[in-house]
N, C-alpha and C positions, 0 to 999 in steps of 0.2 A: 639123293635130294639136292637140287642145285642152291648155290649161295648165292642170295642176292646182292650185288655190287651196290656199298653203299654210294650217294650221289655225291660227287667229289667238286669240293669248291676250291677255286685259286684266289688268294687277296694278294694282290701288288701295291705296294706301298709307294708315296709319292719320293722326289730325292733329286730332281735334276739329272745332272750327268749319272749321279749313281744309281739311279734307275733302270741303267742300261745292264745291270746286273741279272735284271729279271729275265734277259734272253738265255742269259747263261743256264738258269735255272730250268728254263722251258726246253734247252738241248736235253738236258739230262732227264727230264720228264718223258720227252719224247725217246730216247734213248731206251728208259727202263720200260718204256709200253707203259707208262700212268696216262690213263683217260682223263681230263678234264672236262666237268659237265656245265661249269657255271664260273665265270670271270667276274670279279668285282676289283677295280682299282680306283688309284687316286692320283692326279698329277702325271710323271712321266709312268706310273705305272698303270693309270688308264691308258694312255697311248700304249704301250707294248702290251698289255691285254686286250685293248681294244684291236690291234691289229692282229693279235693271233686270233681273237673271236670273231673276226671277220673271214678268217681261213687261212691267213698267211702260215706257214711254218717258221717253226724257230730260225731253222736254216736261212730261209728269206729274210727273216727280219734282220737276221745278223749280216745278212751281206747289204740290204739296204744300209744298216747302219755303217758299215766300214767304208761303202762308197760317198757318203755324205760327206760334203765340205762345211764344217760346222762355223766357219767365220761366214759364208754365205747363209746358213739358216738364220744367224742370229746377227747378220747385217742391219746396221739401223736403216738404209734404204736400198734401192737396187744397184746394181753395178753401174759405177757412175759412166760407163760407154753406152749405156741403155738411156741415159737421160737425153733429154730435149738439150739443145746448144744453149738456150737460153739458162738452163739451171744449172748446165757445166760451167759457165761463164763466173758466173758467180763465187764458183770454190777459189778462184783466185783473188777474191776481197776478204772473204768471212768463211770459216768453218762452218762445213755444211752439219756437224754433230750438233751443235746447239741452236737450238729454234725455239722461240716463245711465241704465243700467239698474243694479241692484245686487241680490246674491245671496250665497251661502256662499261664492264665492269672488272676493269684492271686488267692485269699480266695473268697469264694461264700459261703453264707449264704443261709439257706432253704426260701422257698417263703412263709409259712405259720407256724404259732407258734404251730398247731395242724393237726394232720391227717383227713382227709375227707371221710377217709374207710368206718367207722360206719356209717355215714349219708349216703353216696352212698350206702351201703347195703340195710339199709331200705327203701330208695327211690325206689331202685329197686325192691326189694320183695313189696311193696305196689302200685305197678304201673304194675305191671305183665300183668293183665287183659287187659290195653292198648297196649301191648307190639308191636301188628301190626297196631298201629294207628300212621301215619306218619304227617298226616294233622290234627293240634289240634282242627279244626273247627268240626272234627270228632267226637272227644271224646263225652260222654253222654252231657257233657257243653263244648261249646265251651271255650277255653281259650287261654290266651297271659301271657308270662313269661317277665319281663323286664330285661336286663343286661346292663351291659357298657363295649362297646369296648375300650378296654385300650390303644389301641393306636390311636382311633382317639378322646376318650374322648365323644362319641356320644351316645346315649341310640340306643340299639339293639332289636328289638322286635322279640322274639322268638315263631313263631307259626306252626314250624313243625319241623319233626324231631323226635330225642328220647326223650320222656318225663321226665325220670328220668335224663337225662343229663341236659334237659333245667333246671329244677327245682336247681340241682347243681349248674348251671352255675350263676343264677339269685342271689344265695346266698354265693358267692366267696367273702367274707367278707376281705378286707385287712388286711392283717399282720394277719388274723386267718386262713383261708382257701388261698390256692393257686389257681390262677386264673386258667380257663379252655379253652383248644384250641376246638374249635368247627368249623367247615368249614374255617379254616383258620384265624379265629377271636379268640383274647385272651380277654377273657369275665372276667370281675369282677363284684363285686355286682351290682345291678340296682339301688340301692339306691341312690348311687354317683349322679345319673343324673335323675333321675324320681322315688323318693320312693312311690309316691301317683300316679298311673298313669292313671290318670281321663280322658287325651285325648285320650289312648288307649281303653279305654273301649267303649269310643264314636265311635270309629275309627270301632267297631266292629258293630257298630248298635243302641248300648244302647240307650234308649229313658229317662230313669229314672234310678236313679245311687242311690247305697247305698254304701257309702265311709265310711270305717273303717281308721282312721287315729289314728296311735298310738303315734305321736310326737316324736319329737328328743330332748331329754331332754339335755341342757348343763350342761357341769362340771362347778361345784362351784370353787371360786378364789385357795380352798386348794389342788385341782387335777392338778392345770395349773404349777407346780413347777419342774415338769419332760418334757423330751422329748416326750416319751408316751402320756403322758397327753395334752399337747400341740397339737400333732397330732391328737389325737383321739377328741379333740374340733374342731379342722379346718374343720375334716370331718363331725360332726354334724352340724357345721353353713353352711355348703356347703348344707347339706340333707335337712336341715330346711328350706333353701331359695327356692330349688325346689317344697319343698311341700307346702310352703305358695303360689306359683305362681300358683300349681295346684286347690288348694282350691278356688281360686279367681274366678276359672270359671265354678264353682260349680250354678246352676240354684235353683230359689227358691223351686222348686218341689223335689231337690234331697234330701237324708238323710245322715248328717253327725254324725257317731258315732264316737266318741272319748274316750274310756274307761279311766277311772282315773287309772293311772298306778304309781303315784308318790311312790317314796320310791322304785319301782322295776325295775332294770337293764337290759341291752341286754342279761348279763350274768346270769341271774338267772332262769336257768333252773330247779334248785332242787325246785322251786316255780311255778311249772307249773299249780297246781291242782288252785292256789289261782289266777292266772294270767287267767285263762279260766273264773273263775268264775266272774272276775271284768269285763271281754268283756259279759260274758251272764247279769250279771246287769245292764251295760250301755244299752244293745239293748233293754232289757226289760223295761226300761224307757222311749224309743221312739218308742214303742210299736203303739200309737197312731198317732204318723208322719208317721207309713206306714199301717195305715188299708186299704187304697185302693189300695194296691198293695196285699191283701190277695185275695185267691181264694176259691172256694167250696172245698167239701171234694172228690168230683168227679174229678176236675180237678187236682187238687193237686194229687191224686193217678193216674190220666194219666201222669202226669210228671214225678212222681217218677219212675213210669213201666219204661218209657222210657230211664231213667238212670241206670236202673240197669246194673251192671257189664257183660260186654260180655265176657263169661271164655269160652277158647275153651280148646278140651280134650289133654291133655298133648300126644306127642308123641315121639318116638325115634329119638334122636338124629342122624341126618343124617352126622353130622360133630362136632369137636371140635377143635378150633383153635384159634392163639395168634395172637393180631395186638398191634401197638404201639411201641413196645419196639425196639432202636435201637441199644443198648449198651449190652444186654444179649441175650440169646438163651434160652428162655424159654421152647423149644420143645426138649430139652434135660430132664428137668422136667417132662415131660407129663405124666409119670408113676406116677407121687404123686399124680395125679387129681383123686379125685373120679367120678368126671363126664367123661364117656368115650363114643365114639362113637355106637349106637346101642342102648343104655340104654334110658330109659323114663328119660326126665330130671325131677330132683329131686331139688327142690329148697335148701334144706338144705345140699345137696352135693355140690351145686353151691358155697352158702357162705363159706362151709368149704375150698372150692378149693380158694376162692378168699382171705381167712386168709393165707392159707398156703403160695401163692405167696406174700403177703404182708409181711409176716415173714421172708422173704429173705433180706429183707433191701434194695432191689433195685429199688423199684420203689416209684414214689410219689401218683401215683391211681393206685389202681387196682379194677378193676369192670368187670361186666358180661354183655352180652345183648343176648338175643335170638332173631336171624334173618333168614329169608326165602331167601333161595337160590334154584340153579336149583335142587339140589336130595332133598328137603326138609327143615323142621327146623333144625337150626344147633345153637351150644353154641360157642359165641365169648367172651374172655377175651382182655378186654382193659386193655393195660398196659401202663403206662408212666413214664419213667425214671425219676430217679431224676436228674434234670438241674444242680445240685451241684456235681454230681458224676463223673466215679466211684471212684475216690481217695477221702477217708473219713480222717478226722481228728478227735479225740475226746480230750479233756484235762481234766486234773483230779487235786487234790490237798490232800496229807495226811500231816497232821500236828496234832500235839500232844504237851501238855505240862501238867505238874503237879507241886503241891506243893512241892514235892522233888526236884525239879532241873532239870527232865528229860525232854527232849522235841526231837521231831522229826519232821523234816521239807522235804517233798518231791513234786515237780513238777512233772506230769506224762503226757505224750503223746503218745497217739496211732493213729496209721497211718495203715488204710485197703484199699487195693487195690483189688476191685472185678472183676473178669471176664477179667482175663489175657490172655484167650484163649477161647475157643468155649465150654470146658468142665466144664468152671466155676472156673477156678485154682483162688485161691484167695492167698494174699502176706500181712501179718501181720507182724507189728513191733510195740515194745513196748520200751519207753524210759523213764527211772525215773531219774531226778538230785536231788543230797540233801544228806540226811542221807544214803538213801540204794541205791546209785547209781546203775541200770540194764539197760541192752540193750538186747533185744530179737529178734529173728524174725522166722517166721516160714512161708514155702510155703505149703500151701494146696491144694489138688487135688484131685475132686471127681471121683469117677469111673464110667465107662459106663454100668457098671451092675449092676442090682438089684435082691434083692429077696424077696421074700413073705413077707407080714406083714410090709411093709414099711421100711425093713432093705436096706442099701445102703452103699458101700464101700468108702474107700479113702485112700490114701496116705499122708503121710507128713513128711518135714524134717525141722527140727530146730534146733537152736542153743543159748546160752545164756550164758551172764557174769553178775557177779553182785559184790559187796561188803559190807558187812555188819559187824557191832562191835556186839558180843555177852560177854553180862556180865555175867562173868562163876561164880557160887557160891560152894564153897565146902561144905558151908553148907548153905542151904534156908533161913534158919531164922538169919544168922549172917550178916556180912558185905562182898561187892563183894572179891572175890579172885585175879580174874584179869579180865582183859578187851581183848577180843580174836579180832581180826582184820581176819575176813574169808572171803577169795576170791574164788569164784565158777564158773567155765568153765564148760559149757558143750554141747553137741550134740545129738541128736536123730533123728533114720530113724524108723517111724511107720506106721505100715496099720493098717485100723480101721474099724467098722461098725457103721454108725448111726441106731437108732431105733425110727422111726419118729421123733417127738417133746420130746422123753422121756429121752434120752440121748445116751452115745457112748461109746464102747470098743475101746481100743487101745494096739497092741502089738507090741513093737518095740525092737532094740537094742540100749541102751545108753553108753554114756562114759561120767563120769562127772570127774573132776578134782577138788582139792581142795588145798587151802593153810590156815594153822592157823598160825597167828603172833602173839604172847602173849605179851600185855605190860602192863605196871602199875601194875605189880604183885605184891603181898602182900608176906609176911613170910611165909603163910599157902599154897602157890601155891605147890602143891604136882605132878603135871605131869610133862611130859617131856619137858625139856627146849628147847628153841630153837624155830624156823620154823619148823612146821610139815607140809610135803606135801604127800597125797595121792591120790589114784584114783580108782574109781570104773566104772567097765564095766560088762555091761551082758543083759539080757533080763528082760525087764518091762512090767507088764500086768497093765494098767490102765482104771479103769471104773469108770463113772460118772453119776448119773441119777438125775435129777433138775425138781421138777415139784412145787418150791416156784412161790408164785405170785408174789414176789418182793426180790430183791436179801439182801436189808436192810428192818428192821422193816417189814417181811413177816407177813401176817395174815391167810394164808391159805399154803397147800402143804406141801410137804416134798422134802429132799435132801437126796443122799446115795453117797458116793464117798470112793473110795477103790484105792490102788497101792500095788503091790508086786514085787519084785526084786529078781532075783536070777543072782548070777555073782561072777566076784572076786573083792577081796579087795588089792590093791596094797600101801603097806606103803614103802613111799622112805625115806630112813633114810640115815645120813652121810656117811656111808660106803657101805651099801650094800640095796637093795631093799629086803622086805619079802613081798609074797603076801599068799592068801589064801582065801577060800570061804566063801561068805559073803551073807546075804538075810534079807531082813526085809519086814515087812508088816504094812501098814498103812490104818485103816479104821474108817471113820467117817461118822454120819448121824445125820438130824435134822429134825425136824417137826413142823408145826404151824397150829394151830385150833383154830377157833374165834366164840366167840357168840355174835352176836353186836359189840360193840366197844372194847368187852374185847378178847386178843388172849392169849392161853395158849402156852408156847415156850418149846421143849425140844431138847436136844443134846449131844452126847456121841461120845467118840474118844477112838479107842485101839492101841497102837503102839506097835510091837514087831521087836527084830533083834536078829540075833545070828551070828555066825561065828566072823572072825576079826573085829574091830571095829575102830571107829576114836578116836583119844586119848581126844580130845572133846565131849562130849556125841550126839549122834547123834539128839536126841529130846529134847524139852525143852518147859515148860508150864510158865504161867505169862502172865500177862497185861488183860485189860478187858474182861472179860467172859471167860479166859483161866486162872482160878484160879485168880480173882480179889483178888485187893491188892497186889499182887508180882509181881515184874517188870518183864519184857519180859526174858525169859530164866532163870529164876532165878530159879527155879525149871527143871533139867534137868537128864537125863539118858537114858540108851539103850531101856527101856522100859517104856511105860508110860499108865495112864488112866484117862480118865475125863469124866463126867457127869455133867451135867447142866440142872436144871429146871429154867424157866422165865413165867415172866406174864408182859404183858403191855395193855395199855388202851389207845386209840385213845380219847384226852381231848379237842382238839380243832382244828378248821381251821387256818391257816397262809397262807398268798399270798405266792405264788411261791412254796409251799410243799405239800407232801400227808395229811399234818396237824402236829400234836404236840403229842408226845407220852409220856407217860410216864409209865418206868417200873424198873422191881426188878428181881434178879438172886439169886440163891444159887448154888453153885458149889462144887463138891468133886471130889479130884484126886490127884495123886502123880507120881512119875519116879521111876524106881525100878532098882538094876544091873542085873537081872535074870529073866527070861519069868516066872518062877514059882511062884517067888514071888511077880507077880502080884497081887494089890487089897489086899496083906496080909499086917497085920502090920497097922499103922499110916495112916489115911487119913487127908490129906492136905484140907482145906476149904478156899473158897471165897466168898463172896458176894458183890452186887453191887444193888443201886439204881441210874435210871438216867433218863433224860429229853433229848427226842432227835427227829430230823425231818429229813426227806428226801428231800434235795432241790436238784435243777437240778446241784448242783456243788458238789454233793455227801453227806452222812450222816453227819449229826452234831450232836455232844453228849457233855452234862453237867454229871457228873458222881462223884458218892461217893463211892468208892470201900475200901473192907477191909477183913483181913484175922487176924485170930487170932494170926497169929505167926509173923507178920510183922506190924500190925497196920492199919491206915486209910491213903488214898489218896485222894484228890480231883483233876479231870481230865477235860480238856476240848480238843476236838479234833474233826477234821473232816476227812473223809475221812475213809480209811478200820481201823478197831481198829488194 
């Protein structure tokens, strides 16, 4: 008489990175020929279980986990090199990691601390074979994911719809990933209400259960000193309560696997291999408890055959469209997509398109789906507007002090208003209060026409006013000759071209007015007395190409920037005005190249000018990495050149930073009076040694800088050096 095999259900609990232990358990089940008939999972358990249910083997899931760069998966935004030049430039003023919205109802914060784009992209790719399956009972292995309805507080069992969206919804960890709206429900992490969904597997008809419970470790006393720590502890307590309630319903013949994950946290994705191994070891220890669930080689081969992924041949896309956005008009950017109607669907192109849409900075979520319509299969880009937009505020700080008594302090505020009209017009405002008060504004309008190779046009009108103090030195190795209070006001009307994510050109008419007011002059001050006023107006060509991976402490990439001005210089005197031609060229470039934790850095700058010149020289060197050891503008002249070679090493991790860096630089350069004198004669030298970190508030440095001409200085500063 043939023994009827019981229907086996696999229950996988949530746990963040700890949930990767499920992969090790699946490896043992496959090795022991124990088939699984239904799967129910929560959070990371839903992701691992859903991928297995879609037809992937344990070995395939393990390979995908090991090749992932988890820093990219949980990055707050796309790689900086993928951003438009407009977005990149702002990184030098304020940190991109802190962004809040502002509206008529006040300030609004983002709903998650990290972007889910990387996670969604991987889930979409790994579930493509199941894209036509809407009923999860029709998957190679029937499956359920558990999420929390954030409005009612009840568990929502996801048993149909889009598989990748269901997996992402179940892992909407509070404070980490933003909730997902599905069919009118705002869905959060399922672990809040049913972290070990035993009841769900039983409802699917499971007669015997294999339950993998990762536990919900509570924090120690020292973690309860902050609001974040207390909030996390509250969530863990509630989660553990529903877990224990589920475990009390297990039958004597059910198998409970509880891997030993002590010392491992939900955030330890960088220890993925170890976590999977621990799951495998614990499952192996319980193999004898599961021997009666084992089947013959022939039966297991038949079970595996019916689980094979059902791949459909790619077909030309019948359509490409956008859904979800109410604030933007993504259709005007359809030409930027690599995926176009009539083309055969290409996974790499679709992922590149999602990245390009995310790089605009307009969306909380960017995803894609292959859907079948009356005309055939098409590609839909799912976009979810940032609920805290379209007015964005970012704040920053510049602070520096040294042992020579010099200090700088500035508070910075950047306002961006996206999508003022259907063309994507933007309005950016910058306010700086402190040592160098500044106010600037720019209205930027993309053009509707586009050129081949990703070239697109724009026009911009801008204005700026600022004040700063320049310490002028008649002899850079001597004492300060005068403090010059310089006021600058300017306006520009420019047209330009963006070249994909590489950079941009601008050509426009600019008018800049200056006023220099000398004060605290010494007897050596030989320049013209009194207030000096002048104006420069003419054509300016500005180009910048930036492929640095980070604005500060870069590890890879390069940046090239150049400005050329040709126009009139008008000197306003006490009795009469004098004018004449003036032009200048300022070109600078840098690169970063890394080998492991070690990075080689290079920088060079050349600035030339002729024609009528301001009384106080146009260019100045001095300050950290700009002839270290000298003070800002201590070396000045109408021509200058600088070369810098640096080295940095990432030495350790630090909370809320990209890590701590040790670095050093050697610099050589000078300022000259005539273009033909550049690089002739004495070269001034500067050296620096520093410890720094890139934080959400900007770069932080402690540095020792020195120059043979002026001696050594110890500096501490935050923000732009």
